[in-house]
GUSE-416070 format. One record per residue (C-alpha): residue in three letters; x, y, z. Coordinates in steps of 0.5 Angstrom, whole numbers, plus 500, padded with zeros to 3 digits. Last residue first. Layout:
BEGIN
 res  px  py  pz
 Ala   X   Y   Z
...
END
This chain:
BEGIN
 res  px  py  pz
 Arg 453 462 535
 Gly 459 457 534
 Asp 455 451 530
 Gly 457 446 535
 Gly 463 442 535
 Arg 469 443 540
 Gly 468 437 545
 Pro 471 432 541
 Gly 475 435 535
 Cys 473 440 530
 Val 479 444 529
 Glu 484 438 529
 Arg 480 433 526
 Glu 475 437 522
 Ala 482 441 519
 Arg 485 434 518
 Val 479 432 513
 Pro 479 439 510
 Asp 486 439 508
 Asn 488 447 508
 Pro 489 446 516
 Phe 486 452 520
 Arg 488 459 523
 Phe 484 463 528
 Ala 489 469 530
 Thr 484 474 527
 Arg 478 471 531
 Glu 482 471 537
 Val 483 478 537
 Ala 476 480 534
 Gly 472 477 539
 Thr 470 483 543
 Leu 468 487 537
 Asn 465 482 533
 Arg 460 480 539
 Trp 459 487 540
 Phe 457 489 533
 Arg 453 482 533
 Lys 449 484 539
 Ala 448 491 536
 Thr 446 488 529
 Leu 450 487 523
 Pro 446 482 520
 Asp 450 476 519
 Arg 455 475 514
 Thr 462 476 516
 Ala 462 475 524
 Ala 457 469 522
 Arg 462 466 518
 Leu 468 467 523
 Glu 463 464 528
 Ala 461 458 524
 Phe 468 456 522
 Pro 471 457 530
 Ala 465 453 533
 Cys 464 447 528
 Arg 459 447 522
 Leu 464 449 517
 Ala 468 443 519
 Arg 462 438 517
 Arg 462 441 510
 Ala 469 441 509
 Ala 469 433 511
 Asp 464 432 506
 Val 468 435 500
 Arg 474 432 503
 Ala 470 425 502
 Pro 467 427 496
 Asp 474 428 493
 Leu 474 433 487
 Gly 476 431 480
 Ala 470 432 477
 Pro 466 438 480
 Leu 461 436 485
 Glu 453 438 484
 Ala 449 443 488
 Ala 454 448 490
 Gly 453 450 497
 Arg 458 456 497
 Glu 462 453 503
 Ala 462 446 501
 Val 464 448 494
 Ile 469 453 496
 Trp 472 448 501
 Glu 473 442 496
 Asp 477 447 492
 Pro 483 447 496
 Leu 484 454 499
 Arg 491 457 496
 Lys 496 462 501
 Asp 502 464 500
 His 500 469 495
 Gly 504 475 498
 Val 511 472 496
 Arg 509 466 492
 Gly 508 460 495
 Asp 510 457 502
 Ile 503 453 503
 Gly 500 458 508
 Glu 495 456 513
 Ser 488 458 512
 His 485 464 515
 Ala 485 468 509
 Ala 481 463 505
 Leu 475 463 509
 Pro 475 471 510
 Tyr 475 471 502
 Ala 477 478 500
 Leu 485 478 500
 Gly 484 470 501
 Ile 489 467 496
 Pro 483 462 494
 Asp 480 469 491
 Leu 473 470 491
 Ala 468 475 486
 Ala 461 474 489
 Gly 455 476 485
 Ser 450 482 486
 Leu 456 487 484
 Pro 457 483 478
 Val 463 479 476
 Val 467 483 471
 Ser 471 488 475
 Gly 472 483 481
 Ser 475 478 477
 Phe 480 483 474
 Gly 481 485 481
 Leu 482 478 484
 Thr 487 475 479
 Asn 487 468 482
 Tyr 480 467 480
 Val 473 464 484
 Gly 467 467 480
 Thr 460 466 484
 Val 455 468 479
 Gly 448 469 481
 Pro 444 466 487
 Ala 449 462 492
 Gly 449 454 490
 Gly 447 451 484
 Thr 451 449 477
 Val 459 448 477
 Pro 462 452 472
 Thr 470 450 471
 Arg 474 456 468
 Ala 477 458 475
 Leu 472 455 479
 Leu 466 458 477
 Leu 460 457 481
 Thr 453 458 478
 Pro 446 460 480
 Val 443 461 473
 Gly 441 468 470
 Ala 443 467 463
 Arg 446 474 462
 Ala 450 472 469
 Arg 453 465 466
 Ala 455 468 459
 Arg 458 475 463
 Val 462 470 468
 Leu 464 465 462
 Gly 466 471 457
 Ala 471 473 463
 Tyr 474 467 464
 Ala 476 466 457
 Arg 479 473 457
 Asn 483 471 463
 Gly 486 465 459
 Pro 487 468 453
 Gln 491 473 456
 Gly 494 478 450
 Ala 488 482 450
 Phe 488 482 457
 Asp 481 487 457
 His 484 491 463
 His 481 498 464
 Leu 487 502 465
 Pro 493 499 461
 His 497 504 458
 Pro 502 501 453
 Ala 497 496 451
 Ala 498 488 449
 Asn 493 487 456
 Gln 498 481 458
 Arg 504 485 456
 Val 503 492 459
 Tyr 500 488 465
 Val 507 484 466
 Gly 511 491 465
 Arg 507 494 470
 Glu 508 489 475
 Asp 516 487 474
 Ala 514 481 478
 Ile 517 478 484
 Gly 516 470 484
 Gly 523 468 485
 Ala 524 466 478
 Gly 522 473 476
 Ile 515 475 473
 Arg 515 479 467
 Gly 516 486 463
 Glu 523 486 465
 Tyr 526 479 468
 Pro 533 482 469
 Val 531 488 473
 Arg 533 495 469
 Leu 540 499 469
 Val 540 503 462
 Gly 537 510 462
 Ala 534 512 468
 Cys 540 508 472
 Ala 545 511 467
 Val 543 518 468
 Ala 541 517 476
 Trp 549 515 477
 Val 551 521 473
 Ala 547 526 477
 Val 549 522 484
 Gly 556 524 482
 Leu 555 531 480
 Val 550 532 487
 Val 556 529 491
 Ile 561 534 488
 Gly 556 540 489
 Trp 555 538 496
 Ala 562 538 498
 Arg 563 545 494
 Thr 557 548 497
 Val 550 549 493
 Pro 545 547 499
 Val 541 541 498
 Leu 535 539 496
 Phe 532 532 498
 Val 537 531 503
 Pro 533 531 509
 Leu 528 527 506
 Leu 532 522 503
 Met 531 517 508
 Leu 524 518 508
 Leu 523 517 501
 Leu 527 511 501
 Gly 522 508 507
 Pro 516 510 502
 Leu 519 506 496
 Phe 521 500 499
 Met 514 496 498
 Arg 514 497 491
 Gly 521 495 489
 His 518 489 484
 Met 511 488 486
 Phe 511 480 490
 Asp 512 483 496
 Gly 518 483 502
 Gly 518 478 507
 Val 516 480 513
 Lys 522 482 516
 Val 525 485 510
 Val 519 490 510
 Tyr 519 491 517
 Leu 527 493 516
 Trp 525 498 511
 Cys 520 501 515
 Leu 524 502 521
 Ala 530 505 516
 Gly 525 510 514
 Ala 522 512 520
 Val 530 513 523
 Val 532 517 517
 Pro 525 521 517
 Ala 526 523 525
 Ala 533 525 524
 Ala 533 531 520
 Pro 527 534 525
 Ala 530 531 531
 Leu 537 533 531
 Glu 535 541 534
 Arg 530 538 539
 Gly 535 532 541
 Thr 541 538 542
 Gly 546 539 537
 Arg 553 537 537
 Val 552 534 530
 Arg 549 540 527
 Val 544 538 522
 Pro 543 538 515
 Pro 551 539 514
 Arg 554 545 512
 Glu 562 545 511
 Ser 559 538 508
 Ala 564 532 509
 Leu 560 528 513
 Phe 553 529 510
 Gly 556 529 503
 Ala 559 522 505
 Val 552 520 507
 Val 549 522 500
 Leu 555 519 496
 Leu 554 512 499
 Leu 546 513 498
 Pro 548 514 491
 Leu 552 508 490
 Trp 548 503 494
 Leu 542 503 489
 Val 546 500 484
 Tyr 540 500 480
 Pro 539 492 479
 Gly 542 491 486
 Ala 537 495 490
 Phe 531 492 488
 Asp 532 485 487
 Trp 537 486 493
 Phe 531 488 498
 Tyr 526 482 496
 Ala 532 477 497
 Ala 533 480 504
 Gly 526 480 505
 Arg 526 472 503
 Ala 531 471 508
 Trp 528 475 513
 Leu 522 471 514
 Ser 518 473 520
 Arg 511 473 521
 Ser 507 479 524
 Ala 503 481 517
 Glu 501 474 515
 Lys 500 475 508
 Thr 493 473 509
 Val 491 476 515
 Gly 494 483 513
 Pro 490 482 506
 Leu 484 482 511
 Pro 484 489 513
 Met 486 489 521
 Leu 484 487 527
 His 478 483 525
 Gly 471 482 526
 Tyr 469 486 520
 Tyr 464 491 522
 Gly 466 491 530
 Met 473 490 529
 Arg 473 495 523
 Phe 469 501 527
 Val 473 500 533
 Glu 479 501 529
 Tyr 476 507 525
 Ala 475 510 532
 Ala 482 509 534
 Pro 485 512 527
 Leu 481 518 528
 Ala 482 520 535
 Gly 490 518 536
 Ala 493 524 533
 Ala 488 529 536
 Gly 488 525 543
 Ala 495 524 543
 Gly 497 531 542
 Ala 492 533 547
 Leu 495 529 552
 Val 502 531 551
 Gly 499 538 551
 Arg 496 537 559
 Trp 502 533 561
 Ser 506 540 558
 Pro 509 540 551
 Arg 517 539 549
 Ala 515 542 542
 Met 521 539 538
 Thr 522 532 543
 Trp 515 531 543
 Gln 514 532 535
 Ala 520 527 534
 Ala 516 522 538
 Leu 510 524 534
 Phe 514 523 527
 Val 517 516 530
 Val 510 514 532
 Ser 507 516 526
 Val 512 513 521
 Leu 512 506 524
 Ala 504 507 524
 Leu 506 506 516
 Asp 505 499 516
 Pro 498 500 516
 Arg 497 504 511
 Val 494 511 510
 Leu 489 509 515
 Pro 495 507 520
 Gly 499 513 518
 Leu 494 518 520
 Gly 497 520 527
 Leu 502 525 524
 Leu 496 530 520
 Ala 492 530 528
 Ser 499 531 531
 Thr 500 537 526
 Trp 493 539 527
 Pro 494 540 535
 Ser 500 545 533
 Arg 506 545 537
 Pro 511 543 531
 Arg 508 548 526
 Ala 513 549 520
 Leu 518 543 521
 Leu 513 537 523
 Ala 508 540 518
 Leu 513 539 513
 Trp 514 532 515
 Gly 507 531 515
 Gly 507 533 508
 Ala 512 529 505
 Ile 509 523 509
 Trp 502 524 507
 Cys 504 526 500
 Thr 508 520 498
 Ala 503 515 502
 Leu 497 518 498
 Gly 501 517 491
 Thr 503 510 494
 Glu 496 508 495
 Leu 494 503 489
 Gly 492 505 482
 Ser 498 504 478
 Thr 501 511 478
 Ala 506 514 481
 Phe 508 507 482
 Asp 511 506 475
 Trp 515 512 476
 Val 518 511 482
 Pro 519 504 480
 Pro 523 506 474
 Leu 528 509 479
 Ala 532 516 476
 Leu 527 521 480
 Leu 527 518 486
 Val 536 519 487
 Leu 535 525 484
 Ala 530 528 489
 Gly 535 526 494
 Cys 539 531 491
 Pro 536 537 487
 Val 539 544 488
 Phe 539 549 493
 Phe 541 557 492
 Gly 542 561 498
 Gly 538 564 504
 Gly 543 561 509
 Gly 542 554 506
 Gly 543 550 512
 Val 544 551 520
 Gly 542 557 524
 Pro 537 553 529
 Ala 536 546 527
 Gly 530 545 524
 Gly 525 550 521
 Gly 531 555 521
 Asp 533 556 513
 Arg 536 549 513
 Leu 530 545 515
 Arg 525 550 511
 Leu 528 548 504
 Ala 528 541 505
 Gly 521 541 507
 Leu 519 546 501
 Gly 522 540 497
 Ala 519 534 500
 Leu 512 538 499
 Ala 513 538 492
 Phe 515 531 492
 Gly 509 529 496
 Ala 505 534 491
 Ala 508 530 485
 Thr 506 523 488
 Leu 499 526 490
 Leu 498 528 483
 Leu 500 521 480
 Gly 496 518 485
 Gly 490 522 482
 Tyr 491 520 475
 Met 491 513 476
 Ala 485 512 481
 Ala 481 517 478
 Thr 481 514 472
 Ala 480 507 476
 Ile 474 511 479
 Asp 471 514 473
 Leu 469 521 476
 Gly 461 522 477
 Cys 463 526 484
 Ala 461 520 488
 Gly 466 516 484
 Ala 471 521 487
 Leu 469 521 494
 Val 469 514 494
 Leu 476 514 491
 Leu 478 519 497
 Trp 474 513 502
 Gln 479 507 499
 Trp 485 512 500
 Leu 484 513 506
 Thr 483 506 508
 Gly 489 504 505
 Thr 489 496 505
 Ser 482 495 502
 Ser 480 488 502
 Glu 476 489 508
 Ala 471 483 508
 Arg 464 484 511
 Glu 460 479 506
 Gly 453 480 504
 Ala 455 484 497
 Asn 462 482 495
 Phe 468 487 496
 Val 465 491 502
 Pro 465 498 505
 Gly 457 498 505
 Asn 452 495 500
 Gly 449 502 498
 Ala 451 502 490
 Leu 456 507 492
 Ile 460 503 497
 Gln 460 496 492
 Arg 463 501 487
 Val 469 503 492
 Thr 470 496 494
 Arg 470 494 486
 Val 475 500 485
 Tyr 479 499 491
 Ile 481 491 488
 His 482 494 481
 Gly 488 497 484
 Asp 490 491 485
 Asp 490 489 478
 Ser 494 495 477
 Met 493 501 473
 Trp 497 504 468
 Arg 501 511 467
 Arg 508 510 465
 Gln 509 516 461
 Phe 505 520 466
 Gly 510 518 471
 Ala 515 520 468
 Val 512 527 466
 Cys 509 529 473
 Leu 516 526 476
 Val 519 531 472
 Leu 514 537 474
 Ala 515 534 482
 Pro 523 535 481
 Val 522 542 478
 Leu 518 545 483
 Trp 523 545 489
 Ser 529 547 485
 Gly 525 552 481
 Leu 522 556 486
 Arg 529 556 490
 Gly 532 559 483
 Leu 527 564 483
 Ala 528 566 490
 Val 535 566 489
 Ala 535 570 482
 Glu 530 575 486
 Ser 535 576 492
 Gly 540 578 487
 Arg 536 583 483
 Val 535 587 490
 Pro 542 586 492
 Ser 544 590 486
 Tyr 548 586 480
 Ala 544 589 475
 Ser 545 596 478
 Thr 539 600 480
 Thr 537 606 477
 Met 538 613 480
END
């Protein structure tokens, strides 16, 4: 007796094959789109220099002899160290590693959506073993920033993989301490993802309802590694957070600027349209992702990522956004779309998916920012387009800035001075003889500068991403993410240059030299430059709060007066 072509066995095989395609195809499409737009950002090269310093034995620093944490994504930094230790080119590993992690995140998100509807979330709700199609995945796949930041060398790919993997673990094993440990890693993936960790851990507690002993065990598992690294950070670097968090003033409120950054992302792609369609599909579907009348335990798996994503967006708007178009909104968007990443084939969801698909074709094909390939009027950049144009290359990896003569001139000066072996301070492209040994290059494009300045020299940025003195200066209300600019007088005084460059005021340089001997400045320099003895580690640890909060005026004369007033002098040691 033969099996009918329409037998239940064949039907189940078709469903299984359909499900396989529904969660694999978005990941494969992402791989293709990301590969076609592959590139390396300048900020990605900031990671590369730190990794090179670690592999050279100089520790997790940007410049040898100065303990500054320039890497915002701690776990990403150490993954790149592992890649470099295995003999891989660090920049190449960062570019392709980000792509693979993003694709893995899409696959994990699809598995999580299937599990949510097959009983991994609200019992008896969802797909019931039927076919599924991409919905939230389509929204993400249509957006050019998603393609761009799948590579870029930044921690975005790791964040995508951690968010999706953490959600899947929450659905599959909510009572496991390993799930708690995974969910607690958010601050090490990126500091602002601590919000996601808190929401996911609260959802885990709601789902598992552990005993007090279980709560303590879960909290210990979740917090052990982040807490241990925070103690290391405070003792080693003397700060509460990575240095970019200090220079970008991560605790401030710039709502108007943040709203402009949001509209810069949502407006050009008419993003409100697919999001409204998804909400309408949720409300109209006969089989929504969660039961509206369910208990908190049943609602938690789908509600947690939506709440976490909304909080991430709110935080980005609060701090004023970023200078890279769309980048900071991507984790929050992924989170809010996780429960509908894949949806069951029903009449309501079919209409929604059709509408989203029409929008996705238009978005992927024609919708773009008006400043494509450049920096917009608000200081927000089409970051990939800028580096493609400046390097005159479709896939810039090791930047040579073939289309940017000024950067090429700076690189030539650095290499010439390094060959000559003369101690030199380069203020942009102005060489000053004397000062610290080797070449000290001061340049805004920090990743590029770090790639051409030898590891034995110092690559400084007046913005303060890797330069503690600049990070603690007051803001100048400049371009978002670049709100600080340390005057050259401070740098000449702090680096001990033997001669005074033309155009600098000697009185301001002298005031800066005197100010640097005052207690707060001297303590900041000691925390980052003194030998790391047990005593120094403890002093860094106990003084991290006060040190992180320290700010000083840009004007050296004013800084000396306000910071080093009567009774506030001394060397701070």
